[in-house]
C-alpha positions in Angstrom: 100.6 261.2 319.5 99.6 259.4 322.5 99.3 261.4 325.8 99.1 260.5 329.3 96.7 261.8 331.6 96.6 261.0 335.5 93.6 258.8 336.2 91.0 260.3 338.4 92.8 263.7 338.4 91.2 266.9 337.6 91.5 268.2 334.0 94.8 269.8 332.9 95.0 273.5 332.6 96.3 274.9 329.3 99.7 276.0 330.4 102.6 274.9 328.6 104.9 272.2 330.1 107.3 273.6 332.6 110.6 273.7 330.6 108.9 274.7 327.3 111.0 277.4 325.5 114.3 275.9 327.0 116.8 274.6 324.4 119.0 271.7 325.0 121.9 270.5 322.9 122.1 266.7 323.6 125.7 265.5 322.8 125.5 262.3 324.5 125.1 258.4 323.7 124.3 255.4 325.3 122.3 255.5 328.5 123.2 258.4 331.4 123.3 261.4 329.1 120.3 260.3 326.9 118.1 259.4 330.0 119.1 262.9 331.4 118.1 264.7 328.3 115.1 262.7 327.9 113.9 263.7 331.4 114.2 267.4 330.3 112.4 266.6 327.0 109.4 264.9 328.8 109.1 268.3 330.9 108.9 270.4 327.7 112.4 271.3 326.8 113.4 271.5 323.0 116.1 268.7 323.0 118.2 268.5 319.9 120.2 265.3 319.7 123.3 266.1 318.1 124.6 262.7 316.5 127.6 261.5 314.6 126.7 261.3 310.8 125.9 257.7 309.6 126.4 255.9 312.7 124.2 258.0 315.2 124.1 257.3 318.9 125.6 253.9 319.3 122.7 252.7 321.3 120.7 252.7 317.9 122.4 249.4 317.0 122.5 248.0 320.5 120.9 245.0 322.3 121.7 242.2 319.9 118.2 242.0 318.2 116.4 243.9 315.5 113.1 245.4 314.9 111.8 246.5 311.7 114.3 249.5 311.4 117.5 250.3 312.6 116.7 251.3 316.0 116.8 249.2 319.1 114.3 249.0 321.5 116.7 250.5 323.9 117.3 253.6 322.0 113.6 254.1 321.5 113.2 254.1 325.4 115.7 256.5 325.7 115.1 259.4 323.2 111.6 260.3 322.9 110.6 263.9 322.7 113.7 264.9 320.8 114.8 266.0 317.7 117.8 264.5 315.9 120.4 266.6 313.8 123.3 265.1 312.3 126.9 267.0 312.6 130.3 266.0 312.1 132.1 268.0 315.0 135.5 267.3 313.6 134.5 269.1 310.3 135.1 272.8 310.3 131.7 273.5 308.6 130.2 271.0 311.3 131.8 272.7 314.1 130.7 276.0 313.2 127.4 274.9 312.7 127.2 273.6 316.2 128.5 276.8 317.5 125.8 278.7 315.9 123.4 276.6 317.8 125.2 277.2 321.0 124.3 280.9 320.7 120.8 280.2 321.0 120.8 277.2 323.5 120.3 277.0 327.2 121.9 273.9 328.1 124.5 271.6 326.7 125.0 268.1 327.9 127.8 265.9 326.7 129.4 262.6 327.8 132.4 262.1 326.0 135.5 261.1 328.0 137.2 263.9 329.7 139.4 265.8 327.5 137.7 265.1 324.1 135.4 268.1 324.0 138.6 270.2 324.5 140.1 268.7 321.7 137.0 269.3 319.7 136.8 273.0 321.0 133.5 272.5 322.2 134.4 272.5 326.0 132.6 274.8 328.5 135.3 277.5 328.5 134.9 277.9 324.5 131.1 277.7 324.6 130.6 280.0 327.6 132.6 282.6 325.8 130.0 282.6 323.0 127.0 282.1 325.5 127.7 283.2 329.1 124.2 282.0 330.2 125.2 278.4 329.1 124.5 275.7 331.4 127.0 273.0 330.3 126.7 269.5 332.0 129.6 266.7 331.6 128.7 263.1 332.3 131.5 260.9 332.6 132.5 257.7 334.3 134.7 259.2 337.1 134.5 263.0 336.8 136.7 265.5 335.1 139.6 265.2 337.6 141.4 262.9 339.7 143.6 259.8 339.2 140.7 257.8 337.4 139.5 260.6 335.3 140.9 259.4 332.0 139.3 255.8 332.4 136.6 254.8 330.4 133.6 254.8 332.4 130.5 252.2 332.2 127.9 251.3 334.9 129.6 248.0 335.6 133.0 249.6 336.5 131.3 252.5 338.5 129.2 249.9 340.4 132.4 247.8 341.1 134.7 250.7 341.9 132.2 252.7 344.1 131.3 249.9 346.5 128.1 249.1 345.1 128.9 245.6 344.1 130.5 244.7 347.6 127.2 244.7 349.1 125.1 243.1 346.3 124.3 239.6 346.2 124.3 236.9 349.0 126.9 236.3 351.7 129.7 234.3 350.4 128.7 234.3 346.8 130.4 235.7 343.7 130.3 239.2 342.8 127.0 240.5 341.7 126.1 243.8 340.1 122.6 245.5 340.6 120.1 244.1 338.3 119.3 247.5 336.8 122.2 250.2 335.9 122.0 252.0 339.2 125.1 254.3 338.2 124.0 255.3 334.7 120.3 256.2 335.9 121.5 257.7 339.3 124.0 259.9 337.4 121.3 261.1 335.0 119.0 262.0 337.7 121.7 263.7 339.7 122.8 265.6 336.3 119.2 266.4 336.0 118.5 268.2 339.2 122.0 270.1 338.9 121.0 271.4 335.4 117.7 272.5 336.6 119.3 274.1 339.6 122.0 275.9 337.6 119.4 277.2 335.0 117.3 278.7 337.9 120.2 280.1 339.2 121.1 281.8 336.1 117.7 283.5 335.9 118.8 285.7 338.5 122.7 286.0 337.9 122.6 286.0 334.3 125.6 283.4 334.1 125.6 279.6 333.6 128.0 277.2 335.0 129.7 273.8 334.5 128.4 270.7 335.9 130.6 267.7 336.7 128.6 264.6 337.1 129.8 261.1 337.4 128.8 257.5 337.3 131.2 256.8 340.1 129.8 259.5 342.6 126.4 258.8 341.7 126.6 255.2 342.7 128.5 256.2 346.0 125.9 258.5 346.8 123.3 255.6 347.3 125.4 254.1 350.0 123.9 256.0 352.8 122.8 252.9 354.9 126.0 251.0 354.1 128.6 253.6 354.7 126.8 254.6 357.8 127.1 251.3 359.1 131.0 251.4 358.6 131.5 254.7 359.9 129.3 253.9 362.9 130.9 250.6 363.7 133.8 250.1 361.7 132.6 247.0 360.2 133.1 246.7 356.5 129.5 246.0 354.9 129.0 242.8 353.2 126.1 241.4 351.1 123.1 240.6 352.8 120.8 239.1 349.9 117.3 240.7 350.1 117.8 241.8 353.6 118.3 245.4 355.1 121.0 246.8 357.2 118.7 248.7 359.5 115.9 246.4 360.3 114.9 242.8 360.5 113.0 240.9 359.4 112.8 242.8 356.2 113.5 240.8 353.3 112.2 238.1 350.9 111.0 235.0 352.9 110.0 231.6 351.5 106.1 230.6 351.5 104.8 227.1 350.3 104.9 228.0 346.6 107.8 230.5 346.5 109.1 233.6 347.8 107.4 237.0 348.8 108.8 240.2 350.5 107.8 241.3 353.8 109.0 244.0 356.4 108.3 244.4 360.3 110.5 247.4 360.8 109.3 248.4 364.2 108.2 247.0 367.5 104.5 247.4 366.7 104.8 245.7 363.5 107.0 242.6 364.9 104.3 242.1 367.6 101.7 242.0 365.0 103.6 239.7 362.9 104.3 237.1 365.5 100.6 237.3 366.6 99.5 236.7 363.0 102.1 233.8 362.7 100.9 232.3 365.9 104.4 232.6 367.0 104.1 234.5 370.3 106.9 232.4 371.4 109.2 234.7 369.5 108.2 237.6 371.4 109.7 236.0 374.7 113.0 235.2 372.8 115.6 237.3 374.3 117.3 237.0 370.7 114.6 239.1 369.2 113.7 241.5 371.8 114.3 244.8 369.8 115.9 245.8 366.5 119.5 245.4 367.4 119.1 242.0 368.6 117.0 240.8 365.6 119.6 242.3 363.3 122.5 240.4 365.2 120.3 237.3 364.9 118.8 237.7 361.5 119.6 234.4 359.8 118.3 232.2 362.7 115.0 234.5 362.9 114.4 234.4 359.3 114.7 230.5 359.6 112.2 230.4 362.6 109.8 232.5 360.6 109.9 230.5 357.5 108.9 227.4 359.4 105.5 229.1 359.5 105.6 230.9 356.2 106.2 227.6 354.3 102.8 226.2 355.5 100.7 228.8 353.3 101.0 230.4 349.9 102.5 233.6 348.9 99.2 235.1 348.0 97.7 234.2 351.3 100.5 235.4 353.4 100.7 238.7 351.2 96.9 239.2 352.0 97.0 238.4 355.6 99.8 240.8 356.4 98.6 243.5 354.3 95.3 243.2 356.1 96.8 243.9 359.6 99.0 246.7 358.1 102.4 244.9 357.7 104.2 246.0 354.6 104.2 242.8 352.0 104.3 242.2 348.1 104.7 239.7 345.5 108.1 239.4 343.6 107.2 240.3 340.1 108.8 239.6 336.7 109.0 243.0 334.7 106.1 241.7 332.5 103.9 241.1 335.7 104.9 244.4 336.9 104.1 246.3 333.8 100.9 244.4 333.2 99.8 244.5 336.9 96.5 246.1 337.7 98.6 248.9 339.4 101.2 249.3 336.7 98.4 249.6 334.1 96.6 252.2 336.4 99.7 254.2 336.7 100.2 254.1 333.0 103.6 252.9 333.2 103.6 251.4 329.8 102.8 253.7 327.0 102.7 253.3 323.0 104.3 255.4 320.7 103.5 255.9 317.1 106.8 255.5 315.1 107.2 256.0 311.3 109.0 252.7 310.9 108.2 250.5 313.7 104.5 251.3 314.1 103.4 251.2 317.6 106.3 251.0 320.1 106.0 250.4 323.8 107.7 252.8 326.1 108.3 252.9 329.7 105.6 255.5 331.2 106.4 258.8 332.8 107.7 257.9 336.5 106.3 261.1 338.0 103.0 262.8 337.1 102.3 266.4 336.7 98.7 267.1 337.2 98.5 270.7 336.1 100.8 270.2 332.9 100.9 266.5 332.3 103.6 265.0 330.4 103.0 263.9 327.0 104.5 262.0 323.9 105.1 265.0 321.7 107.4 263.2 319.3 108.6 259.8 318.6 112.2 258.9 319.2 113.7 260.6 316.2 115.2 258.8 313.2 118.9 259.5 312.6 119.2 263.0 311.3 115.5 263.3 311.0 115.3 267.0 312.0 118.6 268.4 310.6 117.2 270.5 307.9 114.3 271.5 310.2 116.5 272.8 313.2 119.0 274.5 310.7 116.2 276.3 308.9 114.9 277.5 312.3 118.6 279.0 313.0 118.1 281.1 309.9 119.9 279.0 307.2 118.6 279.2 303.7 118.3 276.1 301.4 121.3 277.0 299.4 123.5 277.2 302.6 122.5 273.8 303.7 123.5 272.3 300.4 126.7 274.3 300.9 127.3 272.6 304.3 126.6 269.2 302.8 129.2 269.8 300.1 131.6 270.9 303.0 131.0 267.6 304.9 129.2 269.1 307.8 126.5 266.2 307.7 128.8 263.1 306.7 131.9 261.4 308.1 
């Protein structure tokens, strides 16, 4: 398997990955749950992905196009470094097998709609009675309690109902969601840090705990600038396009051949910008004296700046602004970002050896651990690929596996 090493970093020592020896039962599908457990797996945890027999994680068949096998590229980017075990949790033999796994697990992550795990008798109360040290994370659309708890939860609904969509897009335009699933990914990140905090706490207390994470609350947690404006002024935040509530100019601006982004976020940078553009007249304009005045007159300010920006190319402006210390950058497509000199240097595209697909591209590790660097230890698993392997580790004999199969533990 391919590994990743930090460029120009000292050689890694021989310590195992930080979460080595921690066992996670992953009873999740689609994005937020699988992304959370992949982060744990990338850090060394033994993540056992519990999947419905025959169908598996529904993301295996998602995305509307097929590769060589049955698994979508989306699935392949969410499930590396995991093992797959198929179990029918509605079947008594399948459920009994799962409960045996719980006895030796450290963490369980699930993302059923609230109430489902109670019906399956795999809720926190049931499992913590078997294993008091268990850290149990439930990921849902709106949390385990409250008037909206029973609603199906997806990123789109969370973005809309949290307020995120109310500030996304351009003024006066139709509703626009964030281009990436901020509620899904945000929830996965918050759940991961809570899981690790609870696990660390368990080391001293001897008891695990229940974690209630939701897409709705994750999206709301990103609203710092927007809700601060409302709480501070009473004005309901509205879309600003690429602009920022805290500073201006700080957005995409138009050059001769298209747009680039720049930000003069303080008085020093504002003065440097005006001098570089040869627009010292703006320094004396009372509409642009300080940040509050520039924010109040943002639209006419950008119109004035673009009168100069459109005289030269994006490349020239980005270079000129960076040379004098003003933040600026190109607007990349995803292929441009991943294939950029910096993207390649930071190894944000990896390739995984897959038994069906051959070489499969994967998003690289977003943070780098220099002492114990993450690595691709296992390809995204085929459905049920490790069922026998995991259960043999549990102590089951081959004849016991056959008996479980006959009882329907691994089939629907």
